[in-house]
C-alpha positions as CSV (number, residue, x, y, z in Angstrom):
1,M,61.7,94.0,110.0
2,S,60.4,92.2,106.8
3,L,62.2,90.2,104.9
4,K,62.2,92.8,102.0
5,Q,63.6,95.4,104.4
6,Q,66.2,93.6,105.5
7,A,67.0,92.9,102.3
8,S,67.3,96.3,101.6
9,A,69.6,96.9,104.7
10,G,72.1,94.0,103.7
11,A,72.5,95.8,100.6
12,E,73.5,99.0,101.7
13,V,75.5,97.6,104.0
14,N,77.2,95.7,101.0
15,E,77.4,98.4,99.1
16,S,78.8,100.6,101.8
17,M,81.7,98.1,102.4
18,A,82.5,97.9,98.9
19,A,83.1,101.3,98.6
20,L,85.1,100.9,101.7
21,V,87.3,98.0,99.9
22,N,87.6,99.9,97.2
23,N,89.3,102.6,98.5
24,A,91.5,100.8,100.8
25,N,92.3,98.7,97.7
26,A,93.6,101.9,95.8
27,V,95.6,103.4,99.3
28,R,97.2,99.9,99.5
29,A,98.4,100.1,95.9
30,I,100.0,103.5,96.2
31,A,101.7,102.5,99.4
32,A,102.9,99.5,97.6
33,A,104.6,101.6,95.1
34,V,106.9,103.6,97.4
35,E,107.5,100.8,100.1
36,G,110.2,98.8,98.5
37,T,112.2,102.1,98.9
38,L,112.0,102.7,102.4
39,G,115.4,102.5,104.5
40,P,118.9,102.0,103.7
41,R,118.6,98.9,101.7
42,G,115.8,100.3,99.8
43,L,115.7,100.0,96.0
44,D,114.7,102.2,93.5
45,T,111.4,102.7,90.9
46,M,111.7,102.9,87.0
47,L,109.1,106.0,86.1
48,V,108.8,105.2,82.1
49,D,106.5,108.1,80.1
50,K,104.5,107.7,76.8
51,F,107.5,108.4,74.7
52,G,110.2,106.4,76.7
53,E,111.6,108.8,79.0
54,V,112.8,106.9,82.0
55,V,113.2,108.4,85.8
56,I,114.9,106.3,88.2
57,T,114.2,107.3,91.6
58,N,113.7,106.0,94.9
59,D,112.6,109.6,96.0
60,G,108.8,108.9,97.3
61,V,107.0,112.1,96.3
62,T,108.5,111.9,92.5
63,I,107.3,108.4,92.3
64,L,103.8,109.7,93.9
65,T,103.5,112.6,91.7
66,M,104.9,111.1,88.5
67,M,102.8,107.9,88.4
68,E,99.8,107.2,86.4
69,A,96.7,107.1,89.2
70,N,93.2,107.7,88.4
71,H,91.3,106.4,91.3
72,P,90.1,109.2,93.2
73,A,91.3,107.6,97.1
74,A,94.7,107.4,95.1
75,R,94.7,111.0,94.0
76,M,93.7,111.7,97.5
77,V,97.2,109.9,99.2
78,I,99.1,112.1,96.5
79,N,97.8,115.1,97.4
80,I,98.6,114.5,101.3
81,A,102.2,113.5,99.9
82,R,102.7,116.4,98.0
83,A,101.4,118.8,100.7
84,Q,103.7,116.9,103.2
85,Q,107.0,117.9,101.0
86,E,105.5,121.2,100.4
87,E,105.4,121.7,104.2
88,V,108.5,119.8,105.6
89,G,110.3,119.0,102.3
90,D,110.5,114.9,103.7
91,G,108.7,111.8,105.0
92,T,106.6,111.1,102.1
93,T,106.9,107.8,101.7
94,T,106.7,107.2,105.8
95,A,103.1,108.9,105.3
96,T,102.0,106.7,102.9
97,V,103.1,103.7,104.2
98,M,101.2,104.3,107.6
99,A,98.1,105.8,105.7
100,G,98.4,102.2,103.9
101,A,98.5,100.3,107.2
102,M,95.8,102.7,108.9
103,V,93.5,102.2,106.2
104,A,94.0,98.8,106.0
105,A,93.8,97.9,109.4
106,G,90.7,100.0,109.6
107,V,88.8,98.0,106.9
108,E,89.6,94.9,108.7
109,Q,88.0,96.4,112.0
110,V,85.0,97.5,110.0
111,A,84.5,94.0,108.4
112,R,84.4,92.1,112.0
113,G,81.5,94.6,112.6
114,V,83.0,97.4,114.3
115,P,81.1,100.8,113.4
116,V,83.2,103.4,111.1
117,A,82.1,105.9,113.6
118,R,84.1,103.7,116.6
119,V,87.0,103.0,114.2
120,I,87.8,106.8,113.3
121,E,87.3,108.1,117.2
122,G,90.0,105.7,118.3
123,L,92.0,106.2,115.2
124,R,92.4,109.9,115.8
125,A,93.0,109.2,119.9
126,G,95.5,106.8,118.8
127,V,97.4,109.6,116.7
128,Q,97.0,112.5,119.2
129,E,98.8,110.1,121.8
130,A,101.4,109.4,119.4
131,L,102.1,112.4,118.3
132,Q,102.5,113.8,121.9
133,Y,104.8,111.3,122.7
134,I,107.0,111.9,119.5
135,S,107.1,115.7,120.1
136,Q,108.2,114.9,124.2
137,K,111.3,112.6,122.8
138,A,112.8,115.4,120.4
139,R,115.9,116.3,121.2
140,P,116.7,119.7,120.3
141,L,119.8,120.9,118.3
142,S,122.0,122.9,120.4
143,D,123.7,124.6,117.4
144,L,124.4,124.1,113.9
145,D,127.9,122.6,114.8
146,D,126.1,119.9,116.2
147,P,127.5,116.5,114.9
148,A,123.8,115.1,115.0
149,L,123.3,117.8,111.6
150,L,125.8,115.7,109.6
151,Q,123.9,112.4,110.3
152,V,120.5,113.9,109.9
153,A,121.5,115.3,106.2
154,L,123.5,111.7,105.4
155,I,120.2,109.9,106.5
156,A,117.8,111.9,104.5
157,G,120.4,112.0,101.4
158,R,120.6,108.5,101.3
159,E,124.2,108.1,102.9
160,H,125.5,110.6,100.2
161,Q,128.5,111.7,102.2
162,D,129.0,114.5,100.0
163,I,126.2,116.0,99.6
164,A,125.6,115.3,103.1
165,E,128.4,117.6,103.6
166,L,127.6,120.1,101.3
167,V,124.5,121.0,102.5
168,V,125.5,120.9,106.1
169,Q,128.5,123.7,105.2
170,A,125.4,125.7,103.2
171,A,123.7,125.5,106.5
172,R,126.0,126.8,108.6
173,L,126.8,129.5,106.0
174,V,123.4,130.5,106.1
175,G,122.8,130.7,110.0
176,R,120.3,129.5,112.2
177,E,118.1,132.6,112.4
178,K,117.5,132.3,108.5
179,L,116.7,128.6,108.7
180,L,114.0,129.5,111.6
181,E,112.8,132.0,109.7
182,R,108.9,131.3,108.5
183,G,108.8,131.3,104.6
184,Y,112.4,130.4,104.3
185,K,113.4,127.1,102.2
186,F,116.4,125.8,102.6
187,S,115.9,123.4,99.7
188,D,115.7,126.2,97.3
189,N,119.1,126.7,97.2
190,I,120.1,123.7,95.8
191,T,121.0,123.2,92.0
192,A,122.2,120.5,90.1
193,R,124.3,120.8,87.0
194,E,126.1,117.4,84.6
195,G,129.8,118.4,84.8
196,A,129.7,120.8,87.7
197,E,132.0,120.7,90.9
198,N,130.6,120.0,94.2
199,Q,130.9,123.1,96.0
200,V,128.8,125.8,98.2
201,L,128.8,129.3,97.0
202,T,128.6,132.2,99.1
203,G,125.9,133.5,97.2
204,V,123.4,133.0,94.7
205,I,123.2,131.2,91.2
206,I,121.3,132.8,88.5
207,D,120.0,130.2,85.8
208,K,120.4,132.2,82.8
209,E,123.2,134.0,80.8
210,P,124.1,137.1,80.3
211,V,121.6,138.6,77.2
212,N,125.2,138.7,74.6
213,R,128.8,137.2,74.7
214,Q,129.9,140.9,74.3
215,M,129.1,141.3,77.8
216,P,131.7,141.0,80.5
217,R,132.3,137.6,81.8
218,E,133.5,138.6,85.4
219,L,132.9,141.7,87.3
220,R,134.4,142.4,90.7
221,D,132.9,144.8,93.7
222,C,130.2,146.1,91.6
223,G,126.4,147.6,91.4
224,V,123.8,145.9,91.1
225,L,120.5,147.0,89.9
226,V,117.2,144.6,89.8
227,I,114.6,145.2,87.9
228,D,111.1,143.3,88.8
229,D,109.8,144.5,85.2
230,A,110.7,144.8,81.7
231,L,113.8,147.1,80.5
232,Q,111.6,148.2,77.2
233,P,109.6,151.3,76.1
234,E,106.2,151.3,77.6
235,E,103.8,149.7,74.9
236,M,101.0,151.8,72.9
237,E,97.9,150.2,70.9
238,E,98.7,149.9,67.1
239,E,95.4,152.3,66.4
240,A,97.1,155.0,68.3
241,L,100.6,155.0,66.2
242,A,98.0,155.4,63.3
243,T,97.4,159.2,64.5
244,E,100.0,162.0,64.6
245,A,99.2,162.5,68.4
246,G,99.9,159.1,68.9
247,F,103.1,158.8,67.1
248,A,104.6,161.4,68.7
249,R,103.8,160.2,72.0
250,Y,105.7,156.9,70.9
251,M,108.5,159.0,69.9
252,E,108.3,160.5,73.2
253,L,108.1,157.0,75.1
254,L,111.4,155.6,73.2
255,Q,113.2,159.1,74.2
256,Q,112.2,158.7,77.8
257,H,113.5,155.1,77.7
258,R,116.7,155.9,76.5
259,A,117.1,158.7,79.3
260,A,116.0,155.6,81.7
261,V,119.1,153.4,80.1
262,Q,121.7,156.2,80.0
263,K,120.7,156.8,83.9
264,I,121.8,153.1,84.6
265,I,125.4,153.6,82.4
266,D,125.8,156.9,84.7
267,L,124.9,155.1,88.2
268,G,127.9,152.8,87.1
269,V,126.5,149.4,87.9
270,G,128.1,146.4,86.6
271,L,125.2,144.0,87.1
272,V,121.6,144.4,85.6
273,L,118.6,141.8,86.3
274,V,115.6,141.7,84.6
275,D,112.5,140.1,85.4
276,R,111.3,140.4,81.6
277,G,113.0,141.4,78.7
278,I,114.9,143.8,77.1
279,D,115.0,145.8,73.8
280,D,117.6,146.3,71.0
281,T,118.4,149.7,72.2
282,A,119.0,148.7,76.0
283,E,121.1,145.7,74.8
284,E,123.5,147.8,72.7
285,M,123.6,150.7,75.0
286,L,124.4,148.5,78.4
287,T,126.6,146.1,76.1
288,D,128.7,149.5,75.2
289,A,128.8,150.3,78.3
290,G,130.5,147.0,79.6
291,I,127.8,146.1,81.9
292,M,126.5,142.5,82.5
293,V,122.6,142.1,81.6
294,V,120.8,139.0,82.6
295,Q,117.0,139.1,81.3
296,R,114.1,137.1,82.3
297,V,115.3,136.2,85.9
298,A,113.0,133.6,87.5
299,A,110.9,135.3,90.2
300,R,112.9,133.4,93.0
301,E,116.1,133.9,91.9
302,L,115.2,137.9,91.3
303,R,114.2,138.0,94.9
304,R,117.1,136.0,96.4
305,A,119.5,138.2,94.7
306,A,118.4,141.2,95.3
307,E,118.0,140.2,99.1
308,H,121.8,139.1,99.2
309,T,122.9,141.9,97.6
310,G,120.6,144.7,99.6
311,A,119.2,145.8,96.6
312,R,115.7,147.1,96.4
313,M,113.9,145.7,93.6
314,I,112.2,148.1,91.4
315,K,109.7,148.8,88.2
316,R,111.1,150.9,85.3
317,T,109.0,153.8,86.1
318,G,111.4,154.0,89.6
319,L,114.4,154.8,86.8
320,K,112.8,158.1,86.6
321,K,114.1,159.0,90.0
322,D,117.4,161.1,90.7
323,L,120.7,159.5,90.5
324,A,121.3,160.2,94.3
325,V,117.7,158.0,94.7
326,L,118.7,155.2,92.6
327,R,122.5,154.9,94.3
328,G,120.6,154.2,97.3
329,W,118.5,151.3,95.6
330,L,121.2,149.6,94.4
331,G,122.7,146.2,95.8
332,R,126.5,145.7,95.7
333,A,128.5,142.3,95.2
334,R,132.3,141.3,95.8
335,R,132.2,139.2,92.8
336,V,129.9,138.5,89.7
337,Y,130.8,135.4,87.4
338,H,129.7,134.2,84.1
339,D,130.2,130.2,84.1
340,E,130.0,129.5,80.4
341,K,130.2,125.6,80.6
342,L,127.1,125.6,83.1
343,E,125.5,128.8,81.5
344,Q,124.9,130.2,84.6
345,V,125.8,133.6,86.5
346,W,127.3,133.7,90.0
347,I,126.4,136.1,92.0
348,E,129.0,136.0,95.5
349,E,129.1,137.8,98.7
350,G,126.8,140.3,98.4
351,A,126.4,143.3,100.8
352,G,123.0,142.3,102.0
353,K,122.0,139.2,103.7
354,P,124.2,135.9,104.0
355,A,123.5,133.6,101.5
356,A,124.7,130.0,100.2
357,T,123.9,127.9,97.0
358,V,124.9,124.1,97.2
359,L,126.1,123.6,93.5
360,V,125.7,119.4,92.9
361,G,128.0,117.8,90.3
362,A,126.5,114.9,88.4
363,A,128.4,113.0,85.8
364,T,125.8,112.2,83.4
365,A,122.6,114.2,82.7
366,E,120.8,111.4,83.4
367,V,121.2,111.2,87.3
368,V,121.1,115.2,87.7
369,G,117.8,115.5,88.8
370,E,118.3,112.4,91.3
371,R,121.2,114.3,92.8
372,E,119.1,117.3,93.0
373,R,116.5,115.7,94.4
374,I,118.4,113.8,96.9
375,A,120.3,117.1,98.2
376,R,117.0,118.8,98.3
377,D,115.6,116.0,100.7
378,A,119.0,116.3,102.8
379,A,118.5,120.3,102.9
380,S,114.7,119.8,103.9
381,A,115.6,117.6,107.1
382,V,118.6,119.7,107.9
383,Q,116.0,122.8,108.3
384,A,113.6,120.7,110.2
385,A,115.9,119.5,112.6
386,V,117.0,122.7,113.4
387,R,113.3,123.6,113.9
388,G,112.0,120.9,115.8
389,G,114.7,118.8,117.0
390,I,115.5,115.1,115.9
391,V,114.4,111.7,117.0
392,P,116.4,108.2,116.3
393,G,115.2,107.0,113.3
394,G,115.0,103.4,111.4
395,G,111.6,103.0,112.7
396,A,112.3,103.1,116.2
397,I,110.5,106.2,117.7
398,E,107.5,105.1,115.5
399,L,107.5,101.2,117.4
400,A,108.4,103.1,120.8
401,A,105.4,105.1,120.3
402,S,103.2,102.0,119.3
403,R,104.0,101.0,122.8
404,Q,102.9,103.9,124.3
405,V,100.0,104.1,122.3
406,E,99.1,100.4,123.4
407,K,99.2,101.8,127.0
408,M,96.6,104.2,126.7
409,R,94.0,101.8,124.7
410,A,92.9,100.3,128.3
411,R,91.6,104.0,128.9
412,L,89.3,104.2,126.2
413,K,85.4,102.8,126.4
414,G,83.5,100.9,124.2
415,M,84.7,99.5,120.6
416,A,86.8,103.0,119.8
417,A,90.0,100.7,121.3
418,Y,89.7,98.8,118.0
419,G,90.5,102.1,116.4
420,V,93.7,102.3,118.6
421,D,95.1,99.2,117.1
422,C,95.0,100.6,113.4
423,V,97.2,103.5,114.6
424,V,99.7,100.6,116.8
425,E,99.8,98.7,113.3
426,A,101.0,101.7,111.5
427,L,103.4,102.7,113.5
428,R,105.1,99.5,113.4
429,R,104.7,99.4,109.7
430,P,107.9,101.3,109.1
431,L,110.1,99.3,110.8
432,A,108.7,95.9,109.6
433,Q,109.2,97.5,106.0
434,I,113.0,98.6,106.5
435,V,113.7,95.6,107.6
436,A,111.8,93.7,105.0
437,N,113.5,95.7,102.4
438,A,117.0,94.6,104.1
439,G,116.2,91.1,103.5
440,F,115.4,90.2,106.9
441,N,112.1,88.5,108.7
442,P,109.8,91.7,109.9
443,L,108.0,89.8,112.1
444,E,111.2,87.7,113.9
445,K,112.9,91.3,114.1
446,M,109.8,93.2,114.9
447,G,109.5,90.8,118.0
448,D,113.4,91.3,118.9
449,V,112.9,94.9,119.1
450,L,109.8,95.5,121.1
451,S,111.0,93.0,123.6
452,A,114.7,94.9,123.4
453,Q,113.0,98.3,123.9
454,A,110.9,97.4,126.8
455,E,113.4,95.8,128.7
456,Q,116.1,98.7,128.0
457,D,113.2,101.1,128.3
458,S,114.5,102.5,125.4
459,D,113.0,104.4,122.5
460,S,115.9,104.5,120.1
461,L,116.2,100.1,119.4
462,A,116.0,99.3,115.9
463,I,117.7,96.5,113.6
464,D,120.9,97.3,112.1
465,C,120.1,96.4,108.0
466,D,123.6,95.3,107.5
467,S,123.8,92.5,110.5
468,G,120.1,92.2,111.3
469,Q,121.0,92.9,115.1
470,V,119.2,95.3,117.2
471,A,121.4,98.4,117.7
472,D,120.7,101.6,119.1
473,M,120.0,104.2,116.8
474,L,121.1,107.2,118.3
475,A,124.5,105.6,119.0
476,M,124.7,104.7,115.1
477,G,124.2,108.3,114.1
478,V,120.5,107.2,112.6
479,L,118.5,110.5,113.3
480,D,115.6,111.8,111.6
481,P,114.0,115.4,112.1
482,A,111.0,115.0,114.6
483,P,108.8,117.5,112.3
484,V,109.2,114.8,109.5
485,K,108.1,112.3,111.5
486,L,105.0,114.1,113.2
487,H,103.8,115.6,109.7
488,A,103.9,112.2,108.2
489,L,101.9,110.1,111.0
490,R,99.5,113.3,111.2
491,A,99.0,113.3,107.3
492,A,98.4,109.5,107.7
493,G,95.9,109.8,110.3
494,E,94.3,112.2,107.8
495,I,94.4,110.2,105.3
496,A,93.1,106.9,107.0
497,G,90.1,109.2,108.6
498,A,89.1,110.5,105.3
499,I,89.2,107.2,103.7
500,L,87.5,105.7,106.0
501,R,84.5,108.2,106.3
502,I,83.7,107.8,102.8
503,D,80.2,105.5,102.5
504,T,79.2,105.7,99.1
505,I,81.3,106.3,95.6
506,I,78.8,108.5,93.0
507,K,80.2,109.5,89.6
508,K,79.6,113.2,89.2
509,R,77.2,114.3,86.1
510,E,79.1,115.9,83.2
511,D,78.1,119.4,83.3
512,K,76.8,120.1,79.6
513,P,76.6,123.5,77.6
514,A,73.0,124.9,77.1
515,Q,71.8,124.1,73.7
516,H,69.9,127.0,72.0
517,K,67.1,126.2,69.7
518,E,66.7,128.7,66.9
519,G,63.5,129.8,65.8
């Protein structure tokens, strides 16, 4: 090879390494932004926007999604964290911290001369081994009365006893079958309000007020009509109204609309929920009839109300049906209540599927959002635990998995074993960070726990963050949902693999609109 060829090859290597280091630094910066929040002694982060508005939180996904991040690798991490939140509702901080450790270790191996392909090969094998180990160690929850469920809610709820108890109470009201239902998100049942009392409502909350104050404040044993549409006359084009035939058609539509509203009154319903708006005619007629109407109800709340009351959601054209048919589509609720202070409508004890809503109180407006985030994390953790079982928390299960991954390292041939080392490093990072956040020496405590786990053949030993001593997380009640751990590790592996595979960073050209010449 000539000197010119050698120089060219060296430049390509340097360029690839520069791209790798650049991306790794961005991932590390993202991990550093959230790692201080990990564990029971983790601290809060203050996020400030350009207007001076402040959010104080130690919720990982909130920090990641609100922080300003322009680097493409950083945005990759944030997107994976967002997907983690959407899938299991918790574990974003753990996923991000492990991804940062995995990428950093991978870059070190590449810098030592290990080919990227071999690092990724070992990384994938190590992650797969750890996932299999954690899955085998998951302990199923026998039923919703298992005391472990409260501990899961307490850990995910950052040791807020009141919130944990509310969430578990609501989970028991909803039932195991509902929690296991595909597509059902228990965390959607959480709402927080300044000045509210902590409680679990056996029903659903509509985060809107009735159309006007003349409508009834409370209804008992009433019919519920759910209209997934506007309660207004059908619209016509202005051009059509200018013609005699068009105006006649307009008057006909108005008459049909009044007839539809009268039919609602004749049904004897107490509550009408409308997806969009209602017009003045409908408002006046329904108010005079003593019917409570709530308009512009969020689609999610509309569906939950229909499901809980047993109502069938209809379009306004459905009001043309006979009264007998419409009566079969009504839902029922034991009580409907307008809380003027909280500006909400509560629908309790519906005739349809069981529902429970957790109402979390907050002393001031500044902490409402954080209280709601804490409760949602607890609810997501409870649902994940019911679905996939529990494992010891506090970094214990990850550390035990790292020991298992080390054992399989010898089975790999060639330089792929160095990629396994990256997974070992990542699995040990959560416990190290938890210990560091508690004010102890992570290297010393890591050695203590590794020795104790090996000596006692236990996967549940970690560090008591109060005393700094090795302790059994199961005995302490430090429990995490297995699906959260599995998804976090899987996400970290995906991030690391994707970042390590990037060889070159090229700025895309901007597509400019075509310029047409006159002539």
